C-alpha positions in Angstrom: 79.7 66.1 89.0 82.8 67.4 87.3 83.1 67.8 83.5 86.9 67.4 83.8 89.2 65.6 86.3 89.6 68.4 88.8 89.3 66.5 92.1 92.9 67.0 93.2 93.3 70.6 92.2 90.0 71.3 94.0 91.2 69.5 97.1 94.4 71.5 97.2 92.5 74.7 96.6 90.4 74.1 99.7 93.6 73.2 101.7 95.4 76.4 100.8 97.9 74.4 98.7 96.9 75.0 95.1 99.4 77.6 94.0 98.3 77.4 90.4 94.6 77.9 91.1 94.4 79.9 87.9 94.6 76.6 86.0 91.4 75.4 87.8 89.3 78.5 88.3 88.2 81.2 85.9 87.5 80.7 82.2 89.6 78.5 80.0 89.5 77.4 76.3 88.4 73.8 76.3 87.0 71.0 74.2 84.0 69.0 75.5 82.2 66.4 73.5 84.1 67.5 70.4 83.0 71.1 70.7 85.3 74.0 71.3 84.3 76.6 73.9 85.2 77.8 77.4 85.0 76.0 80.7 84.0 78.3 83.6 84.6 77.7 87.3 84.0 79.9 90.3 84.1 79.5 94.0 80.9 80.8 95.7 80.0 78.9 98.8 76.6 79.2 100.6 74.7 80.6 97.7 71.4 79.5 96.1 72.7 79.5 92.5 75.3 80.8 90.1 74.8 81.5 86.4 76.9 82.9 83.6 75.7 86.1 81.9 77.3 87.9 79.0 76.9 89.4 75.6 76.5 85.8 74.2 73.1 85.4 76.0 72.0 89.0 76.3 72.9 89.0 80.0 70.1 86.5 80.7 70.6 85.2 84.2 68.5 82.1 83.6 70.0 80.7 80.4 73.3 79.4 81.6 73.0 78.0 85.1 76.2 76.6 86.5 76.5 73.1 88.1 77.8 72.5 91.6 81.0 70.6 91.7 81.9 67.8 94.1 82.8 70.2 96.9 79.3 71.8 96.8 81.0 75.3 96.9 82.5 75.6 93.4 80.4 75.9 90.2 81.3 75.0 86.6 79.8 75.1 83.2 81.1 74.5 79.7 79.7 76.8 77.0 80.5 76.0 73.4 81.3 78.3 70.5 82.4 81.2 72.6 85.2 83.5 71.2 88.0 85.4 72.9 87.1 88.9 74.1 83.5 88.0 74.7 82.3 89.7 77.9 80.8 87.9 80.9 80.0 88.0 84.6 78.7 85.6 87.2 75.2 86.1 88.4 75.1 85.1 92.0 71.8 84.6 93.8 72.0 84.4 97.6 69.9 82.2 99.8 67.9 85.2 101.0 67.1 86.2 97.4 69.6 88.9 96.7 71.3 89.0 93.2 74.8 90.2 92.4 76.6 90.4 89.1 80.3 89.8 89.7 83.4 89.9 87.6 85.4 86.8 87.5 88.1 86.8 90.3 90.3 84.7 88.0 89.7 86.6 84.7 92.7 87.0 82.5 91.3 90.0 80.7 88.8 92.7 81.6 86.8 95.6 80.1 88.7 98.8 80.1 87.5 101.0 82.9 84.9 103.5 81.5 84.6 101.4 78.3 81.1 100.5 79.6 79.4 100.7 82.9 79.3 96.9 83.3 83.1 96.4 84.2 82.8 92.9 82.9 85.4 90.2 82.4 86.5 89.2 79.0 87.4 85.7 77.7 91.1 85.4 76.7 93.4 82.6 75.8 96.9 83.3 77.3 98.6 80.6 75.3 100.4 81.2 72.0 102.9 84.0 72.8 106.4 83.2 71.6 108.9 84.2 74.2 112.5 85.0 73.2 114.0 85.5 76.6 115.5 82.1 77.3 119.1 83.4 77.3 118.2 86.1 79.7 116.4 83.7 82.1 119.3 81.3 81.9 121.7 84.0 82.8 119.6 85.0 85.8 119.7 81.5 87.1 123.4 81.8 87.5 123.4 85.3 88.9 123.9 86.1 92.6 121.5 89.0 93.0 122.9 89.9 96.4 126.4 90.6 94.9 125.0 92.2 91.7 124.1 95.8 90.9 120.4 96.5 91.3 119.3 100.0 90.3 115.5 100.2 89.7 113.6 102.8 87.7 110.0 102.9 89.2 107.4 103.7 86.6 103.7 104.4 86.4 102.9 103.0 83.0 99.8 105.1 82.6 101.7 108.4 83.1 105.3 107.9 82.1 104.3 109.5 78.8 100.9 110.8 77.6 99.8 112.0 74.2 98.8 115.6 73.7 95.2 114.6 74.0 95.8 112.7 77.2 95.7 109.3 75.7 97.9 106.5 77.1 100.9 104.9 75.3 100.2 101.3 74.6 102.2 98.3 75.9 103.6 97.9 72.3 104.6 101.6 72.1 106.2 101.4 75.5 108.1 98.3 74.4 109.9 100.7 72.1 110.1 104.0 73.9 110.3 103.0 77.5 112.6 100.0 77.0 115.0 102.1 75.0 115.0 104.9 77.5 115.6 102.6 80.6 118.4 100.8 78.8 120.0 104.1 77.6 119.9 105.5 81.1 121.7 102.5 82.5 119.1 101.1 85.0 119.3 97.4 85.7 115.6 96.9 86.5 112.2 98.5 86.0 109.4 98.4 88.5 105.8 99.0 87.5 103.3 100.4 89.9 100.4 98.0 89.9 99.3 96.9 86.5 96.6 94.4 87.5 93.1 95.7 86.8 91.8 98.5 88.9 88.7 100.7 88.2 90.1 104.1 89.3 93.2 105.7 87.9 93.5 107.9 91.0 94.2 104.8 93.1 97.5 104.5 91.1 96.6 100.8 90.7 96.6 100.0 94.4 92.9 99.2 94.6 92.8 96.0 92.6 89.7 94.3 91.3 91.5 91.9 88.9 94.4 90.0 90.4 94.9 87.9 87.3 94.0 90.6 84.8 96.7 92.9 83.4 95.0 96.3 82.8 93.4 96.5 79.4 93.9 100.3 79.3 97.2 99.7 77.4 96.5 96.6 75.5 96.1 92.8 75.8 97.9 90.3 78.1 100.0 89.3 75.0 100.9 92.9 74.5 102.2 93.1 78.1 104.1 89.9 77.5 105.8 91.6 74.6 106.8 94.5 76.8 108.4 92.2 79.3 110.1 90.3 76.6 111.6 93.5 75.1 113.0 94.5 78.5 114.6 91.1 78.9 116.1 91.4 75.4 118.0 94.5 76.8 119.0 92.6 80.0 116.6 94.6 82.2 114.6 92.9 84.9 110.9 93.6 85.4 109.4 94.0 88.9 105.7 94.4 89.5 104.0 96.1 92.4 101.6 93.6 93.9 98.8 94.3 96.4 97.8 91.4 98.7 96.9 93.6 101.7 93.5 95.0 100.7 90.9 95.4 97.9 88.3 98.0 97.1 84.6 97.8 97.8 83.4 98.0 94.2 80.3 95.9 94.0 81.4 94.1 90.9 84.6 92.9 92.5 85.7 90.7 95.3 83.7 92.7 97.9 81.2 90.4 99.7 81.4 88.1 96.7 78.7 85.7 97.9 76.7 88.3 99.6 78.8 88.1 102.8 82.4 88.2 103.8 84.2 85.7 101.6 87.5 87.1 100.4 87.6 89.6 103.2 88.1 88.8 106.9 84.8 88.2 108.8 86.0 89.5 112.2 84.7 93.0 112.9 88.1 94.4 113.7 89.9 92.8 110.7 87.4 93.2 107.9 88.1 96.8 106.9 91.0 99.2 106.5 89.1 102.4 107.3 92.0 104.7 106.3 92.0 103.4 102.8 88.3 102.6 102.6 89.1 99.0 101.5 88.5 95.5 102.7 91.4 93.3 104.0 91.9 89.7 102.9 91.1 86.8 105.2 94.6 85.2 105.5 93.3 82.4 107.7 91.1 81.1 105.0 92.7 78.4 102.9 90.9 79.4 99.7 92.2 82.9 100.0 95.7 81.6 100.5 95.4 79.7 97.3 93.9 82.7 95.5 96.6 85.2 96.5 99.7 82.9 96.2 98.4 81.7 92.9 98.2 85.3 91.7 101.8 85.8 92.6 102.9 82.6 90.9 100.7 83.5 87.9 102.7 86.7 87.3 106.0 84.9 87.3 104.6 82.0 85.3 102.7 83.6 82.5 104.4 87.0 82.3 108.0 86.1 83.1 108.4 88.9 85.6 111.5 88.9 87.7 110.1 90.0 91.0 107.2 91.4 93.0 107.3 94.4 95.4 104.7 93.4 98.0 102.8 96.5 99.0 101.8 97.5 102.5 103.3 94.6 104.4 103.1 96.5 107.7 99.4 96.8 107.4 99.2 93.0 107.1 101.5 92.2 110.0 99.9 94.3 112.7 96.3 94.0 114.0 96.4 97.6 115.3 97.8 99.1 112.1 96.2 102.6 111.7 93.7 101.7 114.5 93.0 103.3 117.9 92.6 101.4 121.2 89.3 99.6 121.2 89.3 99.2 117.4 91.2 95.9 117.4 91.3 92.6 119.2 94.7 91.1 120.3 95.7 87.6 119.0 95.6 84.5 121.2 98.8 85.5 122.9 97.5 89.0 123.7 99.8 90.6 121.0 99.2 92.9 118.1 100.7 90.5 115.5 98.4 89.2 112.8 99.5 85.5 113.1 97.5 84.4 110.0 99.1 87.2 107.9 102.6 86.2 109.1 101.9 82.6 108.2 100.6 83.7 104.8 103.7 85.8 104.0 106.0 83.0 104.9 103.9 80.6 102.8 103.9 83.0 99.9 107.7 83.4 99.8 108.3 79.6 100.2 105.9 78.9 97.3 107.4 81.6 95.0 111.0 80.5 95.6 110.0 76.8 95.2 108.8 77.6 91.7 111.2 80.5 90.9 114.4 80.3 92.9 115.8 83.5 91.4 112.7 85.6 92.1 112.9 89.0 93.7 110.5 89.2 96.6 110.6 92.7 98.0 108.7 93.9 101.1 107.4 97.4 101.5 107.6 97.2 105.3 107.9 100.4 107.2 108.4 99.2 110.8 111.2 97.4 112.7 109.7 93.9 112.3 112.7 91.6 112.6 114.1 89.3 110.0 111.9 90.4 107.1 114.6 89.2 104.7 115.7 86.1 106.5 114.6 82.6 105.5 111.5 81.2 107.0 113.5 78.3 108.3 115.2 80.8 110.6 112.0 82.4 111.7 112.1 85.1 109.1 109.3 86.3 106.7 111.3 84.9 103.7 111.6 88.0 101.5 115.0 88.6 99.9 114.8 92.4 100.0 113.1 95.1 102.0 112.6 98.8 101.2 114.6 100.8 103.7 111.9 103.3 104.7 113.8 104.6 107.7 116.8 105.6 105.5 114.4 107.3 103.1 112.6 109.3 105.7 115.9 110.4 107.4 117.8 111.5 104.4 114.9 113.3 102.7 114.2 115.3 105.9 118.0 116.1 106.0 118.3 117.4 102.5 115.2 119.5 102.9 117.0 121.5 105.5 118.9 124.7 104.8 122.6 123.7 105.0 123.0 126.1 108.0 120.8 123.8 110.1 122.0 120.5 108.8 124.8 120.3 111.3 122.1 119.7 114.0 120.7 116.7 112.1 123.9 115.1 111.0 122.8 111.8 112.5 120.1 111.4 109.9 122.8 110.8 107.3 124.7 108.3 109.5 122.1 106.5 111.6 121.3 104.0 108.8 124.7 102.4 109.2 123.6 101.3 112.7 121.3 98.7 111.1 122.4 98.6 107.4 123.2 94.9 107.6 120.2 93.7 109.6 118.3 93.2 106.4 118.9 93.1 102.7 117.8 96.6 101.8 116.7 98.6 98.8 117.0 102.3 99.2 113.8 103.8 97.7 113.1 107.3 96.5 109.6 106.3 95.4 106.4 107.8 94.0 105.1 108.3 97.6 107.8 110.9 98.2 106.9 113.2 95.2 103.2 113.7 95.7 100.7 115.3 98.1 102.7 118.4 98.7 105.9 116.7 99.6 107.6 118.2 96.5 109.6 116.6 93.8 113.1 115.5 94.6 114.8 118.6 93.2 112.2 120.8 94.8 112.9 119.4 98.2 116.4 120.9 97.9 116.8 124.4 99.6 118.5 127.3 98.0 118.4 129.0 94.6 118.1 127.3 91.2 121.8 126.4 91.0 121.9 125.1 94.5 118.9 122.8 94.0 120.6 121.1 91.1 123.8 120.8 93.1 121.9 119.4 96.0 120.3 116.7 93.9 123.6 115.7 92.3 125.3 115.4 95.6 122.4 113.5 97.1 122.4 111.0 94.2 126.1 110.5 94.7 125.5 109.7 98.3 122.6 107.4 97.6 124.4 105.4 94.9 127.4 104.8 97.2 125.4 103.9 100.3 125.1 100.2 101.0 121.8 98.8 99.6 120.2 98.4 96.2 118.6 101.5 94.6 115.2 102.6 93.4 114.4 106.0 91.8 111.0 107.2 90.7 110.5 108.5 87.2 111.1 112.2 86.7 113.8 112.5 89.3 116.5 111.8 86.7 115.6 115.0 84.7 115.0 117.3 87.7 111.3 117.7 87.2 110.1 120.4 89.6 106.4 119.5 89.5 105.1 116.8 91.7 104.0 113.6 90.0 100.5 113.8 88.6 98.9 110.5 87.5 96.9 112.3 84.9 100.0 113.7 83.1 103.2 112.5 81.6 106.7 113.2 82.8 107.9 116.6 81.5 110.6 115.3 79.2 110.6 118.6 77.4 112.8 119.9 80.3 115.7 118.1 78.8 115.7 120.9 76.2 117.1 123.1 79.0 120.8 122.8 79.8 120.6 122.2 83.5 118.0 119.4 83.1 119.9 117.9 80.2 123.1 117.9 82.2 121.5 116.4 85.2 120.1 113.6 83.0 123.6 113.0 81.7 125.0 112.8 85.2 122.3 110.2 86.2 123.1 108.1 83.1 126.8 108.2 83.8 126.4 107.6 87.5 124.2 104.6 86.8 126.8 103.2 84.4 129.6 103.9 87.0 127.6 102.0 89.6 127.0 99.0 87.4 130.7 98.8 86.5 132.1 99.3 90.0 131.8 96.2 92.1 133.0 98.0 95.2 129.6 99.8 95.2 127.4 96.7 95.3 129.3 93.5 95.8 129.4 93.5 99.7 126.1 94.8 101.1 125.8 92.6 104.2 128.7 93.4 106.4 131.3 95.9 107.5 133.8 94.1 105.2 132.4 96.3 102.3 132.1 99.6 104.2 134.3 101.7 106.4 133.6 105.2 107.9 136.4 107.6 107.3 134.7 110.8 108.6 131.3 110.1 110.1 131.1 112.9 112.7 132.1 116.2 111.0 128.7 117.6 111.7 129.9 121.2 111.9 130.9 121.2 108.3 128.2 118.9 107.0 130.9 116.6 105.7 130.8 112.9 105.3 133.3 110.4 104.1 133.4 106.6 103.9 134.8 103.9 101.6 133.3 100.9 99.9 135.3 97.8 99.0 134.7 94.7 96.9 135.9 91.1 97.5 139.2 91.8 95.8 139.8 94.9 97.9 139.2 97.4 95.2 138.3 100.7 97.0 136.1 103.7 96.3 136.4 106.6 98.7 133.4 108.9 98.9 133.7 112.6 99.8 130.5 114.5 100.5 130.1 118.2 101.2 126.4 118.9 102.1 127.2 122.4 103.4 126.7 125.7 101.7 130.4 126.5 101.7 133.4 125.4 99.6 136.2 123.7 101.6 139.8 124.1 100.9 142.7 122.0 102.1 140.4 119.5 103.8 142.6 116.8 105.4 141.1 113.3 105.5 142.7 110.2 107.0 142.9 107.3 104.5 145.1 104.2 103.8 148.4 105.1 102.2 148.5 105.1 98.4 147.4 107.1 95.4 143.8 108.1 94.7 142.2 109.1 91.5 139.0 111.1 90.9 136.6 108.8 89.1 133.3 110.6 89.5 132.6 114.2 90.4 129.1 115.7 90.7 130.5 119.2 90.3 131.8 118.6 86.8 130.8 121.2 84.3 129.3 118.6 82.0 126.9 117.8 84.8 126.0 121.4 85.4 128.5 122.0 88.2 131.1 124.8 88.6 134.1 122.6 87.7 135.9 123.5 91.0 137.5 120.1 91.4 140.7 120.6 89.5 143.0 117.9 90.9 142.7 114.5 89.4 145.1 112.4 91.5 145.9 112.6 95.2 148.9 111.2 96.9 148.8 110.5 100.6 151.0 112.4 103.0 152.4 111.2 106.3 150.0 113.0 108.6 147.7 111.7 111.4 144.1 112.4 110.7 140.8 110.7 111.5 142.6 107.9 113.3 144.9 107.1 110.4 148.6 107.7 109.9 148.2 108.9 106.3 145.9 111.5 104.8 145.0 113.3 101.6 144.3 117.0 101.3 141.7 118.3 98.8 139.4 121.1 97.9 135.7 120.2 97.9 133.0 122.6 96.6 129.7 123.0 98.4 126.9 120.5 97.7 129.3 118.1 95.9 130.0 114.4 96.0 133.3 113.0 94.7 134.4 109.4 94.3 138.1 108.6 94.5 139.5 105.2 93.4 142.5 103.8 95.2 144.9 103.0 92.3 148.1 102.1 94.2 149.1 100.8 97.6 
């Protein structure tokens, strides 16, 4: 028996094809027999019974027994006169007599962690928010993201700012302060570390218990909608970190939901990620495919997000990920590929792009798996961007070295161009790189106080001119020396000190320069937009290359990563006149102001394989951009 006509949505759910399962499952406002209330549905196969318990019935497991639906695996019940924010759970009785109290896997709102010990779901009506971002969304539909600037500011919403007493800023408060800050600093996008509900702050949001529930720590779902709407009003895209690889073993969550493996894989070697202490999803089960893909669609549909960064893709792709021999079973072809996960990821991207063609689907994938950002029709995984973890590891290990030793590791700064066009990349300097003793970005730099700032400025000049979109974690833009701590806010008081204030100014102006200079972002997929000028001057820790746009506009990049100033350096370039358009050694950025010349004319002199050259002075730990202004 079904109280409403749900046969087709239920059929699609069981076939892994209901990508809006959140309209079927969970708790929804409804009218039945002229009474207003909520209709509840939950999938719980192979159990004796399911009832709804909550504050409305004093958590009595016998008062609201749910009815089996036509599939004999899903249960539903209409309860009249319930109000939003009322707490509830499902009481699941197994066939062997065990009893579990489970939060709703499809809940739209949840109790704030530590609010009570019950960790219950809350009734919530998502309708009624008045969006004002139509113009923004219309513009995005006509934007080619591959030929557009993408400069992402990664944020942990719980710790971007904290009050003196440690309290969080709310979504509404962040809609003013964070939005204005990101816009003022010139970023094009913001990326939130996971904001779906999670019980433990120390997981940074990566151990999710509520895949449809935006964390209530900072407000309601409508408050979060308001935050996204405010970002869109400033023309800033919003990306969410999304975690389909694993979930925690909290008893109230998805863990052994019906008393046995249900959301998790049932195979002994696939069930658990021991390194993280979590369960892994069963990607071969249709209902799990519907659940996860619907979660992704839900975030685009209900919260107007622009993209998802899909966490830990490598852990999904490989059966032997973080496992020793004997701890995993090969697939039917004797390989270490998780065929069901591969199929799921392709299905995920196909579904998202079918509903939202302009979505950003970004893979955090740390291996050499081929064609991550190629269409599924070509055999790819179907993402449109991938984090370039290889670039990140190489360049951070390079800049950590004393300049005296960098000459022996020069290839770390050049190797990325061997594969730069194999995928559509984002260059990440993320939260993972500023925790657990790795040091903040500025503290990775060798040398004294002055040299650390110079090193950061030069590195950012290199990063912003290297092919690939960009991502920076909060705090790097002000030169915070402390590692990120999820319990504390970013140390914005540092901007009261000249060096930090000047670094912040440079980041802002560099961001604006990047956005306004098509040569730095328009051609990211071929050598047409990039040319090495001096890739192999390892002895002097010097690099030079040029970027071009479709119209042939050219930016020449000069990089001195050594600890010495260079005078009368001769570099082969195309004939013409070149103007300094950005200089990380400028006094207003905290530099020494050693770059005096503003325009360089080429001379007839063979250098670096070219018949013309320019000569210039370049201070240590400095990046300079030259714009070609005449032929």
